[in-house]
Steps between C-alpha positions, in 0.01 A plus 500: 500500500234248417687232693511714816122564489443133435714407800314748721167367377608145572617602847164654579318195375728278706427708811126481436510124450701459819252711690210291373684183606545647848126567518413151384731347760444747784121489515469117528787503750318758713180291492698190600663678798162626620357148480794366700451765764128421526579128523733564796243719675209259453656220707503596868677260730239332720647424841242632752335246733192539722430276799317480832668483839509279702609256230272201437436220253222247450721245675583738788205744530437767762302330781203694644170430678151633423473857632876564491648816348738431209738789412695460174778732383525567125873494417654657187841370391613715202796285398683705232205735436437846647133460597307829513139380458311192619142397429378222731192286448471242780246217475367273778205272582234719674328195650818416694664840554375855555680830530517584868381863480471808279873563540597137443739604222775739610762634256857555622508876444878510543559277199196615298396850613253549214184283484352558154190283531326299772503288692187378319317208665277260308391152618813287502728770357701808605669736253727801554747702293796674664808694393826630643405849378672740261851462647687233297753452779223346713461200265500164683846343463492239776253264664231690691153451653257689278180447703330283762159338459316344796242224459268325746455122477129420446481127431718191514689367200520139389797315648787508250332767285576849634326811370717718273554877491636589156599787271285517185630557146407870532782549751783716357839645590656779292867598504695818425826313436715612204428177310129486590212646306279710727172331402622139498412261783824373660326258739673162480357266764202579730487244784171416684432436869354169623285498818358196683211580736382268775201503734697624801728374774612146441442524124682218329532287812342155486163457661525314828344155475269361768667227702317170509340420835594146608211262574497378861377143538367426848603168655192311631496413869317224677181587678127515463359580160422872479145613470434596140446874457159630402444547130617832365224711352626734224390857570308692242750731322437867572384718212778679310509860609481756224710806570316830489820700545595667171862510379713802583696711248795629701678721242510622139841627388650626172852457367579871463366853556126540447537811282630490143443602140269312262540228393569407864566131581485359852518158663261457795552241776213393728561315826244336725369195685191284513333402825645205692264249332512630142722579202522796263352414160526835322661845524327780308685818397289805411735753340250788521492573126229246416740206476478204742733198517412174683794276596410138577813291442817657642651665804371245751142475368350184650677547834420708805763770428554681168751739341353577157623736228326675211644751252302782341568798271312830534482661155311817590575780744291512817474387862397138560418298813637146471370236746527126561254248650547137607238226452520175699389144419170553682415807292595753768643833378741722691383837624644800307760682707748789460791255532384332177457820302743718301444844342663512157567838335574500127617822333530594135851446365679805362705390199633150561320388817655297777350282769593437855569865582818521293629828364384626162718328244692674228638348188855383575761691311863398459730672746798473265536605135518215247839340484711534184596820323235670288765757405675236290185429301426870448859573401509214254177615338618859469832382355324295234274794416800732467670256265191483279461879484872550440499241225207672329671840507826363359305321226339826386827696529681248281 
């Protein structure tokens, strides 16, 4: 009888020991599997490329003249990703290029029907966030034009050194692919655009040289010696006329809509001419909020015709009258005129403000749930908890 109880007792102890071994092995194994799953999920495959069309390089740039319109398509090539969200931040040189108008940036609403933020214009930069919406079947799976941005050429570039339009490091592309984590940037290779800007027609052609005029040597003929001419009396040089005609400011333009939320950044461009006998020595911008900027060394200053830029940020809400005046080398100042005046309206931003008349932004939210199964993690945790509770009950029963 004693032997039977002893055998039963040993059997129970053996079962308890086996159960404890299972716990000791099962819990670390569960942790290991979860780590492996997280490791797989944390490495999205980056294969999305961004580029501008038409294609260009520094060796083969887009050729334009001052005053030309320059449309550039922003192309998204998803590669193996399923792109459902793109944040663009495009950078350019504002002394060479300007956005053509308030609607210079147009999103392809067929590819990206939901614009989450922007476009936001700041000097030399445009940013916008866009999404395919809540339908995962609309994710970008093939090469598509996401948007078109149109610039105007302001100034010439140095021969052999084109101006560049680039994507900044804040540019992102998110994917809803099964192997991609929803918050991980899958952008692989953003390609810039190169633009060479000339002065106009004939840019790049060699300057025609003046042909040498041959010297004609007269052959003397026999005859009486000619009567010497009377001595030439040098006339007194006339006094240099000083122009009393002031320079003329022909226009003051801005690079986008004149209404926006504070802080509201604008780039102003003043155009004008000096009189026929003078040159423009200074362009003064009065932004209407107490700030004045004098430009004396760019945009044609020192010549008879100018195209001068100045950027300014309005930090407070209100209505401001911005004007520009030209000063010539003789001290003449242009007459204020409506063509050289702009009314700027700055409103108070609600939440995250935008500039340039863009729509009120909202914080971008993923359109797809995070990839990977959370059910596996929850199930594993519950299983481990059940094993611990079960082991404790068996221990007390035995």
